[in-house]
N, C-alpha and C positions, 0 to 999 in steps of 0.2 A: 406241462404235459405235452407230449407230441400230438400233432394234429391227426385227425381221422382221415380216411380215404375221401378224396374229392369227387370220385366217380358217382357218388350218390347224392351230391349236394342238391341237385335239381329234383330229387325224388320226394314224393309224399308217400304216405301209406296207400295201399290200394283203395281207390275211391269205391270200387265195387264192394269190397269186403266191409268198408266203413259204412256203406249204406245198409248192409245187412244188420250191423250192430245198431244203427239208428232205427231200423224197422223193428227190431226186437225191443228196443227201449220204449217205443210208443205202441207196441202191440199191433203194428201195421201188417197188412197182407204183403209179404215180401216178394215183390216182383222185380227185385234188383239183381241179386246174385243168381246165376242161371243153374239152379239145381231143382229137380222135381220133388214134389211132396207125396209121390206115390212109390210103391215098392218096386224093386227090381223083379225080373222074371222069377217065378217060383222055383224053377229048376236050378237057378244059380244059388238061391238061398238054401235049398235042400242040400246041394252039394257042399256049400260052405259049412253047414252043420256037420256033415260027414267028415270034412277035412279037419275039423277041430279035434277029432278023435283019431286022426291018422298022423303019420310021421312027416309033416311038412312044416315044422316049426323052426328050422334052421335056414341058413342061407341057401338059396338056390344058386344055380350057375349065374355068375355076375350079369351076363347079358341076357338072361331070361331062361326059365325052365325049359327043358327040351320039348316036352309035350305041348307047352303053351306056344312056343315058337313054331312048332309043326302045325298046330291047329290054325294059328294066325296066318302062316304062309299059305295053307290050303285055301282059307277064306279069301285072302287078298289076291292070290294068284288069279282066281276066277274074275275078280272085279277089275284088276289092273291089266289083265290080258297078257301076262307073262308068268313063267314059272319062277317063283321067288324061292331062293335057297334059304331054308330056315336056319342053317348053320353059318351062313356067310353074309346074308343080306338083311338081317334083322337085329336090332337091339331093343330090348324091353326096358322101359324107363318108368320112373315114378310120375306118371301122368304125362299128358302132352306138354305141360309147362316145362318139365325137365327135358322132354324131347326137343322142344324148340331151343332151349338154352344150350343143350349139348350140340345140336346141329349148328347153331351160330358159332360156338367155340371151335367146332370141327373145321369150319371153312374160312373163318375170318381171322385176320391178324390185327393188332392195334393199329389204328389209322385207316383201315379199310372203310369203304362206304357200303351202305346197304339200303336198297330201295324199299320203302314201306308205303302201301296205299293208305290214304286217309279218307274215311274213318278206319280205325284199327283197334284191335284188342289191346288193352293198355300195356300188356307185358312186352309187346314187340319193341317199342322204343327203349324200354328198360333193358331188355335182352341185348340190344345193339350196344347201348352205352356200357353195360357191364362187361361186354366182350372187348371194349376199347375201340369199337367201331363208331362210325358217324351215320345217322339215318338221313336219307334223302326222301322227303315226303312228296307223294304224287296224289293229287285230289281225285276222288270219285264224286261225280256230279249227280245229285238227286234230280228227279225221283227214281230213276233206274240205277243210279250210282255207276254210270259208265265213266271210263277214263278217256282223256284226250291223248291220241296216239303221239302227237308232237311233244306234249309235255312228258309223256313216258319216255320217249326216245331222248329227250333232253336230259333226263335223269340217267339213262344208260350211258350217255356221252361223258358222264363224269366218272366212268370206269368203275362202277360198283362191283364188289366181290360177289354180292348175292342180292336177290329180291325175295321178299317175304310175300307169300300168296295165301290168304285165308279164303278158302272156298269150300262150301258156302260161307259167307262172310258174317262175322260178328263185328259190329252190331247192326249192320244195315240189312242183312238177309239176302245180299246179292248172290246169285249163282252165275258165275262167269260162263258165257257161251263158248262153244268150241272155237268160233272165229276169234273171240277175244283172247282165249288162251293161246291160239296159234300166233297171234301178234306178239304176245309176251314171249313165246317160245322162239320166234324168229329173232327177236331182239336179244334174247339170252344167248343164242348162237352167234349172232353178229358181233356182240360185245364180250363174248366169252365169260358169261356170268352164271353162277349157280342160282337155282331157285329152291327155296325152302318153303314147303307147303304145310299149312295147318288145315287138315281135312277132318277135323273132329266131328263135324256135322254132315259127314258124307252120306248118311242114310236118312237125313231129315231134309227132304227136297220135295217141293209141291208141284203138282202138274200145272203146266206142261213142261216144266223145267227139268233138266237132266244134269246130273253131276258127272263131269269128266275128270278122271285122275290125270293130273298134269304129267306124271311120269309115263303115261301111256301114249303121249303124243310122239310123233316121229322124231327121233334123235334126242329126246328129253330124258330118257332113263339115265343116261351117263352123267347128267348134270343136275338131277333132282334129288333132294333129300325130303322124303315124304314123312311127315309127322302126323300122328293121330293118337286117339286113345279110345278106351272102352266106355268112358264116363257117360257120354250122352246117349250112345247107342243102347246101352243096357241099364241106364239109370243108376249108375254106381259111381257117382262123382267122388265119393269118399274112399273108394278103393285105390285110387291113384295108380291106375295101370295104363301106361301109354307105350308108344313104340316109335322107332325110326326104321324106315325101309329105304335102302339105298344100295348102289353098287358096292361090291366087296371092299374095294380100296378105301371108300369113304367110311364104311361101317367099321373097318379096322381102327380108324382114328376115333370114331364116335364111341367105340367100346372103351377106349382109354379115358376119354373125357367122362363118360358115364361112370366108370369104375371109381374115379376119384371124386366125383360129385356125390354119389349116393350109394355106391357099392352094388345095390340091386333093389329091384322092386319086391314087394312083400310076397314071400313064397306061398303061404296058404291061400292068398287071394288069387295068385296066378293059377293055382291048381283048381280052385272053384270056378274061375272064369273060363276055363277050357270048355266047359259045358255050353256057355253062350256062344263061343266062337264056332261051335259045331252045329248051331241052329241052322235050319233050312231056310229057303227063300221066303216061306210064309211069314216068318217072324219079321222080316224087314218090310214086307208089304203091309203087315198089320201095324208096324211102327209108323209107317208113312200115313196110313189111314187114321191112326190115333192122333197124330200131330196135325193132320189136315182138319180134323174135327175141332181140335182146340183152337187152331188159328181162326177158323171160320166163326166159332163162337165168340172169340175175343174181339175180332175185327167188327163183327156185326154189333156187338155191344158198344164199342167205341163210336161206330157210325151213328147209332141211335142217340148217343150222348152229344154227338156233333163236334168231336175233337178231331183235328187233322192229324193223320198218321201215315206212316209208310206201310206198304204191303210187302211182306217178306216173300222171297222166292224160295228160300231155304232157311235152315236154322230155326230158332224159336224166339226171335226178338222183334220188337217194333220200336220205331222212333216216333215219339209223340211231340207235336208242335205246341209249345206253350207260349207262343208270341202274344196271344191275346191278353195274357196276365201281366205283361209289362215288366217282368223281373229282369234285372241286369245280371243277376247271378243265378245260373241254373242249379248250382249246389244249394243255395239258400232256398230256392223253390222246392227242391227235393226234400229238404228238411221240413219245410212247412207242409208239404204233401203228406209226408209220413205222420207228422204230429196232428194236423188238423183234419185230414181226409182219411188217414189210416191205410195208405198204400205206399209201399216202398218202391223207389225207382232210382236210376243212376243218372247223374247229370251227363248230358251228351258231350260236354266240353272235354271229358276225360278220354274221349275216343277220337277227337279231331285235332289235327295240327292247326287248322284254320280257326279263326275267332268265331266260334259257334257257341251261343248261349241260349238258343231258343228251342233246343231239342232235349228230351230225356228218353232214356231207354227203359222199357219194361219187357218182361218175358212171360211166356204163356206155357211153360213146362210145369203145369200144375193140374191137380184134379179139376174136373169141370165145376164142381161146387166151389172150389177155391177161386176160380176165375169169375164165377158168378158173384161171389161175395165182393171181390175187388171191383167189379163193374157196378154193383149196387152202391158201393162207397164213392166211386168216381162220378156217379150221377149227380152228386151234390157238390162237385168240385167248384162250381161257379158261386155257390152260396157260401162255401167255407173258406175260399181263398180270395182275399180282397185284391182287386186289380190295382196296379200301380201306374 
């Protein structure tokens, strides 16, 4: 028999999705895969019910329904500080996962190099390899997860085609400051590099931190491919509605990649989601307040238990330090945690290029009662997990 493709030889299945299956197996509170257990906004659900009785059951325009793109352009133009053309500067994708993959395939050729900050969302390394490119990892240093400018420039000196920027960051919750983004921008200009952004947590940022859209920096619109989705903002991770925003000449190529990858995002869901895209500013203030309350509840509970953890500036993840338990494998620890304590988490090693086995990731995009139940179970962690 012929051999299979070698490009996936180093891949496992998604560790995040695996931990959801393990959580389900043991009846654990699933704080591993980052989706909420509360409903999307009522207005979206009501519009979705109406759409099922209307004529939106066939393909929409490949790169996104016209009214969806217009609503998205209106929303993001206000945030990004420029008039975005809904007909020439947007591609609607099947989630930000496809947006990132399409962006990567739009700008890179086999053999190109791509800079990736570590820790990173697990798809980034895979996207790079599937595109035939080579990742260059640059560490972010805890507790603030700052980068070393000299290390970053050393990566740029290898002439990468692109840098991937997740801001706010999954899994560490870092919100890059304007000054940090300006350093990245200056290096991108100096070494003629694209920047592919993942800004899916753009509306989940905690005071006093502020999110700055990389494409809004001076001179960066021309070389930025902005990727995001509606999943986290409107609690609709299963709808799989993402998008790319970029200059027209980049979008023209991204349209072709997207067309052959997926043809198009779900037409009925695009129609229903227009309602959310037209929400006023109050919705986003309320969203920030909701997640601030959940963060404070969860962090206080962890502090009361006495477990060392990070404090996220944005997104809805924390990294928990499990050093005291003495496990050499964080994956094994997460399996024991789900089985014996009843809480699902993700091993930190799946996010780091460095040899990190003492951190696990949990998320708090859950109802307050779900978080309280998880904390009640974690109170007994030292009794139920034997130290090694």
